[in-house]
C-alpha positions in Angstrom: 152.5 120.3 127.5 151.0 123.6 126.7 147.3 124.1 127.6 144.8 125.8 125.3 142.8 128.6 126.7 139.6 127.1 128.4 140.9 123.6 128.4 142.3 122.6 131.8 142.8 119.3 133.7 141.8 119.0 137.1 143.8 121.3 139.5 143.5 119.2 142.7 142.8 115.6 143.3 139.9 114.4 145.0 141.9 113.5 148.1 143.3 117.1 148.2 139.8 118.6 147.8 138.7 116.5 150.7 141.4 117.7 153.0 140.7 121.2 152.0 137.1 120.9 152.9 138.0 119.3 156.2 140.3 122.3 157.0 137.5 124.7 156.1 135.1 122.9 158.3 137.5 122.8 161.2 137.9 126.5 160.9 134.2 127.0 160.8 133.9 125.0 164.0 136.6 126.8 165.9 134.6 130.0 166.9 131.7 127.8 167.9 133.8 125.6 170.2 135.2 128.8 171.8 131.7 129.9 172.5 130.9 126.5 174.0 133.8 126.8 176.3 132.7 130.3 177.3 129.3 128.9 178.0 130.7 126.2 180.2 132.6 128.6 182.2 129.5 130.8 182.8 127.4 127.7 183.7 130.1 126.7 186.2 130.1 130.3 187.7 126.4 130.2 188.2 126.5 126.7 189.7 129.0 127.9 192.2 126.8 130.9 193.0 123.8 128.6 193.5 125.7 126.5 196.1 126.9 129.6 198.0 123.5 131.6 198.3 120.6 130.8 200.7 118.0 133.0 199.2 115.3 130.9 197.1 114.6 133.7 194.7 118.2 134.1 193.7 118.5 130.3 193.5 115.5 130.3 191.1 116.9 133.1 189.0 120.3 131.4 188.8 118.6 128.0 187.8 116.7 129.9 185.0 119.9 131.4 183.7 121.6 128.0 183.8 118.7 126.4 181.9 119.1 129.1 179.2 122.7 128.4 178.9 122.1 124.8 178.6 119.7 125.3 175.8 122.1 127.6 174.2 124.9 125.0 174.5 122.8 122.4 172.8 122.1 124.7 169.8 125.8 125.5 169.6 126.7 121.9 169.7 124.5 121.0 166.9 125.7 124.1 164.9 129.4 122.9 165.5 128.4 119.3 164.3 126.9 120.9 161.1 129.5 123.6 160.5 131.3 123.2 157.3 129.2 120.4 156.0 127.5 121.1 152.6 123.9 121.5 152.7 123.3 118.9 150.0 125.5 115.9 148.9 127.6 116.5 145.8 126.2 113.5 144.2 122.6 114.7 144.6 123.5 118.2 143.2 125.5 116.7 140.4 122.7 114.3 139.4 120.0 117.0 139.4 122.3 119.3 137.3 122.9 116.5 134.7 119.2 115.7 134.5 118.4 119.4 134.0 121.1 119.7 131.2 119.9 116.5 129.6 116.3 117.9 129.2 116.6 121.5 128.4 
């Protein structure tokens, strides 16, 4: 059936759109997860150094660094959980747009 210019049916189904969104979200999470692995490796190295050293000042410095890495890990974990998710739900945005269009 020939289509007229400006009149198109849906190109992808809702299911296909959801799969595309999930793949995009997974792609957005991948670099964050790599950084989380790097943080875990750094933390492990610092913990090994803490065990090996006897100097209290060095132990204190290493503990501060481990604490900073742990804080960064928490932030990155939260970012990974939220990566690829829309800021607002589609239904909420759609409803707002329809109300706006209904009352110009």
